[in-house]
matplotlib code that plots the C-alpha trace (Angstrom):
import matplotlib.pyplot as plt

x = [153.6, 154.0, 156.6, 157.3, 159.5, 160.8, 164.4, 166.2, 167.1, 164.9, 166.0, 165.0, 164.1, 161.7, 160.1, 159.6, 158.1, 155.7, 154.8, 153.9, 151.9, 150.0, 149.0, 147.8, 145.8, 144.3, 143.6, 141.7, 140.3, 139.8, 138.6, 140.7, 141.6, 140.9, 137.9, 134.9, 132.4, 129.5, 129.4, 128.1, 130.8, 133.5, 132.3, 132.1, 135.7, 136.9, 135.1, 137.0, 140.0, 138.4, 139.1, 142.8, 144.4, 144.3, 146.6, 146.0, 142.7, 139.1, 136.0, 132.7, 129.7, 128.2, 124.4, 124.2, 126.2, 125.0, 125.1, 127.8, 129.8, 132.1, 134.5, 138.1, 139.5, 143.2, 143.9, 146.5, 145.2, 147.9, 145.7, 142.2, 140.4, 139.0, 139.5, 136.8, 137.9, 136.3, 137.4, 138.3, 137.6, 136.1, 132.9, 131.3, 133.1, 134.8, 133.5, 134.8, 135.6, 137.6, 139.8, 139.9, 143.6, 144.9, 142.8, 143.7, 147.4, 146.7, 144.6, 147.3, 149.9, 148.0, 146.5, 142.9, 139.8, 138.5, 134.9, 134.8, 131.8, 129.9, 128.6, 126.3, 127.8, 127.2, 125.6, 122.7, 123.3, 125.1, 126.4, 125.8, 124.7, 128.2, 128.9, 125.6, 126.5, 130.0, 128.8, 126.2, 128.7, 131.1, 128.2, 127.3, 130.9, 131.1, 128.3, 130.7, 134.2, 135.1, 136.4, 139.8, 140.3, 139.2, 141.3, 139.6, 141.2, 140.6, 142.3, 141.9, 138.3, 137.8, 140.5, 138.7, 135.5, 137.1, 138.1, 134.7, 133.1, 135.3, 134.1, 130.5, 130.9, 132.5, 129.6, 127.2, 129.0, 130.5, 133.8, 136.8, 138.8, 142.3, 143.8, 143.1, 145.1, 144.7, 146.4, 146.6, 143.6, 141.3, 140.5, 139.6, 136.8, 137.0, 140.3, 142.1, 145.5, 146.4, 149.7, 149.2, 152.9, 153.5, 154.0, 151.1, 150.3, 147.0, 145.0, 144.4, 142.8, 140.0, 139.2, 139.1, 136.7, 134.5, 134.4, 133.6, 130.8, 129.3, 129.4, 128.4, 125.5, 125.4, 126.4, 129.0, 132.5, 133.8, 131.5, 133.6, 131.4, 132.4, 135.9, 137.3, 140.2, 137.8, 136.5, 137.1, 139.9, 140.4, 138.8, 140.7, 142.5, 146.2, 146.5, 148.9, 148.7, 150.7, 151.1, 153.4, 155.6, 154.4, 150.8, 149.0, 147.0, 150.1, 148.8, 145.5, 147.6, 150.1, 147.6, 145.2, 148.1, 149.2, 145.8, 145.3, 148.6, 147.7, 144.6, 146.7, 146.3, 149.0, 149.7, 152.4, 152.8, 154.8, 155.7, 157.1, 159.6, 158.6, 155.4, 152.1, 148.5, 147.6, 151.0, 150.3, 148.3, 151.6, 152.7, 153.4, 155.9, 157.4, 159.6, 158.6, 154.9, 155.4, 157.2, 154.1, 151.9, 154.3, 154.2, 150.4, 150.5, 153.0, 151.0, 147.8, 149.3, 151.1, 148.0, 145.5, 148.0, 148.6, 144.8, 144.1, 146.7]
y = [47.4, 48.7, 51.2, 52.6, 55.0, 58.4, 59.4, 62.6, 64.2, 65.0, 67.2, 67.1, 70.8, 70.1, 67.2, 69.5, 72.2, 69.8, 68.2, 71.5, 72.8, 69.7, 69.1, 72.7, 72.4, 69.0, 69.6, 72.9, 73.4, 69.7, 68.8, 65.6, 66.1, 69.3, 70.7, 72.2, 69.6, 70.9, 69.4, 72.5, 74.6, 72.1, 72.3, 76.1, 76.3, 74.0, 75.9, 79.0, 77.5, 78.3, 82.0, 81.5, 82.9, 80.2, 81.8, 81.2, 79.5, 80.8, 79.4, 78.6, 77.4, 74.2, 74.3, 70.8, 69.2, 68.3, 70.9, 73.5, 71.6, 73.8, 74.0, 75.2, 76.5, 77.1, 80.4, 78.7, 75.4, 73.0, 70.2, 69.0, 67.1, 67.4, 66.2, 64.9, 65.5, 64.0, 65.7, 63.9, 64.5, 61.3, 61.4, 63.7, 67.0, 68.8, 70.5, 72.0, 75.2, 73.4, 71.7, 74.6, 75.6, 72.0, 71.3, 74.7, 73.9, 70.6, 72.3, 74.9, 72.2, 69.8, 72.6, 71.2, 72.1, 70.2, 69.4, 69.3, 67.3, 68.4, 65.0, 64.4, 63.9, 61.6, 61.4, 63.2, 61.1, 57.8, 55.2, 54.9, 58.5, 59.8, 57.0, 57.6, 61.3, 60.4, 58.0, 60.4, 63.2, 61.0, 60.0, 63.7, 64.6, 61.9, 63.8, 66.7, 65.1, 61.7, 59.2, 59.0, 62.7, 62.4, 61.9, 61.2, 62.1, 62.2, 62.6, 60.6, 59.4, 61.0, 58.8, 55.7, 57.1, 57.6, 54.0, 52.8, 55.1, 53.4, 50.0, 51.1, 52.8, 49.7, 47.5, 49.9, 49.7, 53.2, 53.8, 54.1, 57.3, 57.8, 57.9, 57.9, 59.5, 59.1, 61.0, 59.1, 57.0, 55.4, 52.1, 49.8, 51.1, 47.8, 49.3, 45.9, 47.1, 50.4, 50.5, 51.8, 51.8, 54.5, 58.0, 59.6, 63.1, 63.4, 60.1, 57.5, 54.1, 55.2, 58.2, 55.9, 53.5, 56.4, 57.9, 54.6, 53.9, 57.4, 56.9, 53.3, 53.5, 49.8, 48.8, 46.1, 47.6, 44.9, 45.8, 46.8, 49.9, 51.1, 49.6, 49.2, 47.2, 44.2, 44.7, 43.4, 45.7, 44.2, 47.2, 50.0, 52.6, 53.4, 54.5, 56.8, 56.4, 58.9, 58.4, 59.5, 57.1, 58.6, 57.5, 54.7, 54.4, 53.6, 50.0, 51.3, 52.3, 49.5, 46.7, 48.1, 48.5, 44.9, 43.6, 45.7, 44.5, 40.9, 41.5, 42.9, 46.6, 49.3, 51.0, 53.4, 53.9, 56.9, 56.7, 60.1, 59.7, 61.4, 62.8, 62.8, 62.5, 64.5, 66.3, 67.8, 70.5, 72.1, 72.5, 76.2, 75.6, 72.2, 71.3, 67.6, 68.4, 70.5, 67.6, 65.4, 67.9, 67.8, 64.0, 64.2, 66.6, 64.4, 61.2, 62.8, 64.4, 61.2, 59.0, 61.4, 62.2, 58.5, 57.9, 61.1, 60.4]
z = [58.2, 61.7, 62.8, 66.2, 68.0, 67.1, 66.4, 67.2, 70.4, 73.4, 76.2, 79.8, 79.6, 76.8, 78.7, 81.7, 79.4, 77.7, 81.0, 82.6, 79.7, 79.0, 82.6, 82.9, 79.7, 80.5, 84.1, 83.7, 80.2, 79.4, 82.8, 83.2, 86.8, 88.6, 86.7, 88.5, 89.8, 87.7, 84.2, 82.6, 84.2, 83.1, 79.5, 79.6, 81.0, 78.2, 75.5, 76.5, 74.8, 71.5, 72.1, 71.7, 68.5, 65.8, 63.1, 59.4, 59.7, 59.4, 61.1, 59.4, 61.2, 59.8, 59.9, 58.4, 61.2, 64.7, 67.4, 67.0, 64.4, 62.4, 59.4, 59.9, 56.6, 56.0, 54.4, 52.1, 50.7, 49.4, 48.0, 47.5, 50.3, 53.8, 57.3, 59.6, 63.2, 66.4, 69.6, 72.8, 76.5, 77.8, 75.7, 78.3, 77.6, 74.8, 71.6, 68.4, 70.4, 73.1, 70.5, 68.0, 68.6, 68.1, 65.0, 63.5, 63.7, 62.0, 59.3, 58.6, 58.4, 56.1, 53.9, 53.7, 55.7, 58.7, 59.5, 63.3, 64.6, 67.7, 68.6, 71.5, 74.9, 77.9, 80.4, 78.6, 75.5, 76.3, 73.9, 71.0, 70.5, 69.7, 67.3, 65.5, 65.1, 63.9, 61.2, 60.0, 59.8, 57.8, 55.5, 54.9, 54.3, 51.5, 49.7, 49.4, 49.2, 47.7, 50.2, 48.5, 49.4, 53.1, 56.2, 59.6, 62.9, 66.6, 69.9, 73.1, 73.3, 69.9, 68.5, 69.7, 68.3, 64.9, 64.9, 66.0, 63.3, 60.7, 61.8, 61.7, 58.4, 56.9, 58.2, 56.5, 53.2, 53.2, 51.4, 53.6, 53.7, 52.4, 55.8, 59.6, 62.4, 66.1, 68.9, 72.2, 71.2, 73.8, 72.1, 75.1, 77.3, 79.3, 80.6, 80.4, 79.2, 80.9, 82.8, 86.3, 87.0, 84.3, 85.8, 83.9, 85.2, 83.3, 83.2, 85.9, 85.6, 87.9, 85.7, 82.6, 84.4, 85.5, 82.0, 80.4, 82.9, 82.2, 78.4, 78.2, 80.7, 81.1, 77.6, 76.9, 77.1, 74.9, 72.0, 69.0, 68.5, 72.0, 72.1, 68.6, 69.9, 69.8, 66.3, 62.8, 61.6, 58.2, 56.3, 58.0, 55.8, 56.3, 59.9, 61.8, 65.6, 67.7, 71.5, 74.3, 76.2, 79.4, 79.2, 81.0, 77.7, 75.6, 75.3, 73.8, 70.8, 70.6, 71.1, 68.5, 66.1, 66.6, 66.0, 62.9, 61.4, 62.2, 60.0, 57.2, 57.7, 57.2, 60.5, 61.6, 65.4, 66.5, 70.2, 71.3, 74.3, 77.5, 76.1, 78.0, 76.9, 73.7, 73.9, 70.4, 72.3, 73.0, 69.4, 69.8, 72.7, 72.1, 69.1, 69.5, 69.5, 66.4, 64.8, 65.5, 63.7, 60.7, 60.7, 60.6, 57.6, 55.7, 56.4, 55.2, 52.1, 51.1, 51.4, 49.7, 46.9, 46.3, 45.8, 43.8, 41.2]

ax = plt.figure().add_subplot(projection="3d")
ax.plot(x, y, z, "-o")
ax.set_aspect("equal")
plt.show()
């Protein structure tokens, strides 16, 4: 079943607030538009976001995971289970630190810990390095937590990587998790469905093409392991896909969902009106972004509980 749209009211003042905050966040810390030209400096600037207060969550370094992988633990656990989270930022930037504030809010809302994977980044480590790290991280998590108590999540490029990871895991015979969640997922690295006429203040078609070229390093952009839109989706778990209406990548979510439903999968698409790329970053300031975090929590709780019983 596929559902789309969000009810409720949405004010122009809130749209301006979310727009301003998200553009500031994505342009500077996440390096989408105006970041320093040096890649190391971009990454360092992004990682500084990890110094923000994160509320009722504690951090535990994960020596068993790649790089600087970490666990985020809620101080108040509401159920058994775990989240595996893959951060976004174009496959060449981002880290557990850069996305810590966002993931911490999700962890606190869901009430279960998150394993945040520090996968290898391009251009030093092009495709399929990140995918290999993601699959291995999922495999290691299953040694600690049963699949029926796991939810996998990712934002932007990390959302596409989550979906590619699930396709690879299924091909390797690994059990599927209870649920998957994507935030503004990038599912088509061939960039065939983006909408250039949308007034997107964060992402452009050219930046998508540049990021894809850096990550793929000559690999086929239509490979399902790079662009899950083109894969066999028949093994996917229940899936929640959140996206803003003000994104040129809106079709990356809607096209993927349509194909998944055609293959018999259970997909819920939530299109948030007026919202920009990964608007959930603004959960402390925007009621609608906070609503999206609550939706994620309820979706995960419902699907894990249904399988645990």
